[in-house]
C-alpha positions as CSV (number, residue, x, y, z in Angstrom):
1,M,0.0,0.0,0.0
2,R,1.3,3.5,-0.9
3,E,2.4,5.5,2.1
4,Y,0.8,9.0,2.0
5,C,2.8,12.0,3.1
6,V,0.9,13.2,6.2
7,G,2.4,16.3,7.8
8,V,1.8,18.7,10.6
9,N,2.7,22.4,11.1
10,L,5.4,23.3,13.6
11,P,3.8,25.2,16.5
12,P,5.2,28.7,17.0
13,S,5.8,27.9,20.6
14,V,8.7,25.6,19.8
15,R,11.9,27.4,20.8
16,L,14.8,27.3,18.4
17,E,17.0,25.2,20.9
18,N,14.1,22.7,21.1
19,L,13.6,22.3,17.4
20,D,15.6,19.1,17.0
21,G,13.7,17.3,19.8
22,Y,10.3,18.5,18.5
23,L,11.0,17.2,15.0
24,R,11.8,13.8,16.6
25,T,8.5,13.9,18.4
26,I,6.7,14.7,15.0
27,E,8.3,11.6,13.6
28,E,7.4,9.5,16.6
29,N,3.8,10.7,16.2
30,G,3.8,9.2,12.7
31,F,4.0,12.3,10.6
32,N,6.4,12.4,7.7
33,A,6.3,16.1,6.8
34,C,6.5,19.4,8.7
35,E,5.4,22.9,7.7
36,L,7.4,25.9,9.2
37,N,5.9,29.4,9.5
38,L,8.8,31.7,8.5
39,S,7.8,34.0,11.4
40,T,8.7,31.3,14.0
41,Y,12.4,32.1,14.1
42,P,14.5,35.3,13.4
43,F,15.3,34.3,9.8
44,M,15.2,37.9,8.5
45,M,15.1,41.5,9.5
46,G,13.9,44.2,7.1
47,G,13.7,41.6,4.4
48,N,17.4,40.7,4.7
49,L,18.2,37.1,5.6
50,I,20.2,36.2,8.7
51,P,22.5,33.4,7.4
52,C,23.4,31.9,10.8
53,V,19.8,31.2,11.7
54,A,19.1,29.6,8.3
55,E,22.2,27.5,8.6
56,Y,21.3,26.4,12.2
57,V,17.8,25.3,11.1
58,R,19.0,23.7,7.8
59,E,21.4,21.4,9.8
60,I,18.6,20.3,12.1
61,F,16.2,19.8,9.2
62,A,18.8,17.6,7.4
63,G,19.0,15.3,10.4
64,H,15.4,14.2,10.1
65,P,13.8,12.3,7.2
66,L,10.9,14.7,6.8
67,T,9.5,16.6,3.9
68,Y,9.5,20.3,4.6
69,T,7.1,23.0,3.5
70,A,6.9,26.6,4.5
71,H,4.2,29.2,5.3
72,G,4.8,32.8,4.5
73,A,5.5,35.1,7.5
74,Y,2.7,36.8,9.4
75,G,1.9,40.2,7.9
76,L,3.0,39.3,4.4
77,D,-0.1,40.9,2.8
78,L,0.7,41.8,-0.8
79,R,-2.5,43.7,-1.2
80,N,-1.5,46.2,1.5
81,P,0.1,49.3,0.0
82,D,1.8,50.2,3.2
83,K,5.5,49.4,2.9
84,W,4.7,47.4,-0.2
85,E,8.2,47.3,-1.5
86,L,9.3,45.8,1.8
87,R,6.6,43.2,1.6
88,K,7.7,42.3,-1.9
89,K,11.3,42.0,-0.6
90,V,10.2,39.7,2.2
91,L,8.4,37.5,-0.3
92,F,11.4,37.0,-2.5
93,A,13.7,36.6,0.5
94,S,11.3,33.9,1.7
95,I,11.7,32.0,-1.5
96,D,15.5,32.1,-1.1
97,L,15.1,31.0,2.5
98,C,12.9,28.0,1.4
99,S,15.5,27.0,-1.1
100,S,18.3,27.2,1.5
101,L,16.3,25.2,4.1
102,G,15.2,22.5,1.7
103,C,11.5,23.5,1.9
104,T,9.8,22.2,-1.3
105,L,6.9,24.7,-1.2
106,L,6.0,28.2,0.0
107,N,2.4,28.9,0.9
108,I,1.1,32.5,0.9
109,H,-2.4,33.8,1.7
110,N,-4.5,35.1,-1.2
111,E,-5.8,37.7,1.4
112,E,-8.9,39.9,1.1
113,D,-9.8,41.5,-2.2
114,S,-8.7,45.1,-2.2
115,K,-11.6,46.2,-4.5
116,K,-9.0,48.3,-6.4
117,S,-8.1,47.2,-9.9
118,S,-4.6,48.7,-9.7
119,V,-3.8,46.8,-6.5
120,E,-5.2,43.6,-8.0
121,R,-3.0,44.0,-11.1
122,L,0.0,44.6,-8.9
123,F,-0.8,41.5,-6.8
124,R,-1.1,39.3,-9.9
125,T,2.2,40.7,-11.3
126,V,4.2,40.1,-8.1
127,V,2.8,36.6,-7.5
128,K,3.5,35.6,-11.1
129,D,7.1,37.0,-10.9
130,A,7.5,35.2,-7.6
131,A,6.3,31.9,-9.1
132,E,9.0,32.2,-11.8
133,Y,11.6,33.1,-9.3
134,A,10.7,30.2,-7.1
135,K,10.7,27.8,-10.0
136,E,14.3,28.7,-10.7
137,R,15.2,27.8,-7.1
138,G,13.2,24.5,-6.9
139,V,10.4,25.8,-4.7
140,S,6.7,25.6,-5.6
141,L,4.5,28.6,-4.8
142,V,0.8,28.2,-3.7
143,L,-2.0,30.5,-2.8
144,E,-4.2,29.7,0.2
145,N,-7.9,30.5,0.5
146,I,-8.8,32.3,3.7
147,E,-12.0,32.2,5.7
148,I,-13.3,35.7,5.0
149,E,-13.4,35.3,1.3
150,N,-15.3,33.0,-1.1
151,V,-12.9,30.2,-2.1
152,Y,-13.7,30.8,-5.8
153,R,-11.7,34.1,-5.6
154,T,-8.6,32.0,-4.9
155,I,-9.4,29.5,-7.6
156,D,-9.9,32.3,-10.1
157,M,-6.7,34.1,-9.0
158,V,-4.6,31.0,-9.6
159,E,-6.2,30.4,-12.9
160,S,-5.9,34.0,-14.1
161,I,-2.1,34.1,-13.2
162,D,-1.7,30.8,-15.0
163,H,1.9,29.9,-14.2
164,D,3.1,26.3,-14.1
165,N,4.8,26.9,-10.8
166,L,1.8,28.4,-9.0
167,G,-0.9,26.2,-7.5
168,M,-3.6,26.3,-4.9
169,N,-3.4,25.4,-1.2
170,L,-6.9,24.3,-0.3
171,D,-7.4,25.0,3.4
172,L,-10.3,22.8,4.4
173,G,-11.0,24.5,7.7
174,H,-11.1,28.0,6.1
175,L,-13.3,26.6,3.4
176,F,-15.9,25.3,5.9
177,L,-16.2,28.7,7.6
178,S,-16.4,30.5,4.3
179,S,-19.0,28.1,2.8
180,Q,-21.2,28.5,5.9
181,Y,-20.9,32.3,5.9
182,Y,-21.3,32.9,2.1
183,G,-23.7,30.0,1.5
184,Y,-22.0,27.9,-1.1
185,D,-21.6,24.1,-1.4
186,Y,-18.5,22.9,0.5
187,L,-17.9,19.7,-1.4
188,K,-18.6,21.2,-4.8
189,A,-15.9,23.8,-4.0
190,V,-13.5,21.1,-3.1
191,T,-14.1,19.4,-6.5
192,D,-13.8,22.7,-8.3
193,S,-10.4,23.4,-6.7
194,L,-8.9,20.0,-7.8
195,P,-7.5,21.0,-11.2
196,R,-5.2,23.6,-9.5
197,L,-4.5,21.8,-6.2
198,R,-0.9,21.5,-5.1
199,H,-1.1,21.6,-1.3
200,L,-3.6,21.0,1.5
201,H,-4.3,22.2,5.0
202,I,-6.4,20.0,7.1
203,H,-7.9,21.3,10.3
204,D,-11.4,21.6,11.9
205,N,-13.8,24.0,13.4
206,M,-17.5,24.2,14.3
207,G,-18.6,26.3,11.3
208,E,-19.4,29.3,13.5
209,F,-18.1,32.3,11.6
210,E,-16.7,35.0,13.9
211,A,-17.9,38.4,12.6
212,M,-15.1,40.3,14.4
213,R,-12.8,38.7,11.9
214,L,-14.3,41.1,9.3
215,T,-15.2,44.1,11.4
216,D,-12.1,44.4,13.7
217,F,-9.3,42.1,12.7
218,N,-6.8,43.6,15.1
219,M,-9.2,42.9,18.0
220,Y,-9.9,39.4,16.6
221,K,-6.2,38.6,16.8
222,T,-6.2,39.3,20.5
223,L,-8.7,36.5,21.2
224,D,-7.0,33.6,22.9
225,K,-7.1,30.5,20.8
226,K,-8.3,28.4,23.8
227,E,-11.1,30.8,24.3
228,R,-12.1,30.4,20.6
229,M,-12.2,26.7,21.1
230,V,-14.3,26.9,24.2
231,F,-16.9,29.1,22.5
232,S,-16.5,27.4,19.0
233,S,-15.7,30.8,17.6
234,G,-14.3,31.2,14.1
235,D,-11.0,29.8,12.8
236,M,-10.3,27.4,15.7
237,H,-7.6,25.3,14.0
238,T,-8.6,22.3,16.1
239,A,-7.5,18.8,15.3
240,P,-9.0,17.1,12.2
241,F,-12.3,15.2,13.0
242,W,-12.7,17.1,16.3
243,G,-15.2,19.6,14.8
244,K,-18.0,19.6,12.2
245,A,-16.3,20.1,8.8
246,P,-17.1,17.3,6.4
247,L,-13.4,16.3,6.1
248,Q,-13.9,12.7,5.4
249,E,-15.9,13.4,2.2
250,A,-13.4,16.1,1.2
251,I,-10.4,13.8,1.7
252,K,-12.1,11.1,-0.4
253,A,-12.7,13.5,-3.3
254,I,-9.1,14.8,-3.1
255,K,-7.6,11.3,-3.0
256,H,-9.6,10.1,-6.0
257,S,-8.4,13.1,-8.0
258,G,-4.9,11.7,-7.8
259,Y,-3.5,14.4,-5.5
260,Q,0.3,13.8,-5.0
261,G,1.1,16.5,-2.4
262,V,1.4,16.7,1.4
263,W,-1.7,16.1,3.5
264,L,-0.7,18.8,6.0
265,C,-2.6,18.9,9.3
266,E,-2.5,22.5,10.4
267,Y,-3.8,22.5,13.9
268,Y,-2.6,23.6,17.3
269,S,-0.7,20.3,17.8
270,D,1.0,21.5,21.0
271,L,-2.4,21.6,22.7
272,F,-3.1,18.0,21.7
273,A,0.2,16.4,22.5
274,P,-1.2,13.2,24.2
275,F,-3.4,12.6,21.1
276,N,-1.2,13.5,18.2
277,T,-0.3,9.9,17.3
278,Q,-4.0,9.1,17.2
279,I,-4.8,12.2,15.2
280,C,-2.1,11.4,12.6
281,Q,-3.3,7.8,12.3
282,S,-6.9,8.9,11.9
283,V,-6.0,11.2,9.0
284,R,-3.9,8.5,7.4
285,N,-6.6,5.9,7.8
286,C,-9.1,8.3,6.3
287,I,-6.9,8.7,3.2
288,E,-6.1,5.0,2.9
289,Q,-9.7,3.9,3.3
290,A,-11.3,6.6,1.0
């Protein structure tokens, strides 16, 4: 039987000096891939890479038989005109960093529609240029759907840019919240994303959209993630199959499409430590039995 590449994101709470041990724990839990958010460690300042940090992490990564992917740094919003040139610099530095670390893929958010044609054109241009730059360095680039937008915006964006090194990262947790809020069919959206699918985020929630995410994002970010779980509020990033998203049906459709990428479980795994082996196995079983 084929072994599927099931991964998990590295929690931001993992200190640099504890990285080696945590990667060993990820392996022991049964995962064979890990996604690193590039904000987790001081890899760059002002868009300039800090070589000693990259070298330190690269050596640790090399000591573990894992597939590595990366998530763009927090605040990398390429539709935000404030300090836009710096954001662009961070994007291209992130691609260089991925190449250095051995990360096969860089994921960035599609972000909220600016409603301005000039900004949208700029976004398309920089993402297309980044896709070509990443291709030359052996890194795939993917755009991720977020919960405050209709998923078809991300599908359409990837299709309109139409670069062979740009795909879609389908975030199944974000999709569930978005489909509940905007009133479209979850499983049809999964199917419609498949032609451009290159990466996958699997996590769960209760389908309860948090309006503050739209009305006051800065205040929303102050909400404690544990509080959000207690009150089933918004983008909980709880473990797969612990919420209400129809993940089993989505995974079945994705498997049958011939998807070859990482099945990345993007949940707060540090909160679920005693259950992570079970969670990994439940996702693997779901894929294998689909």
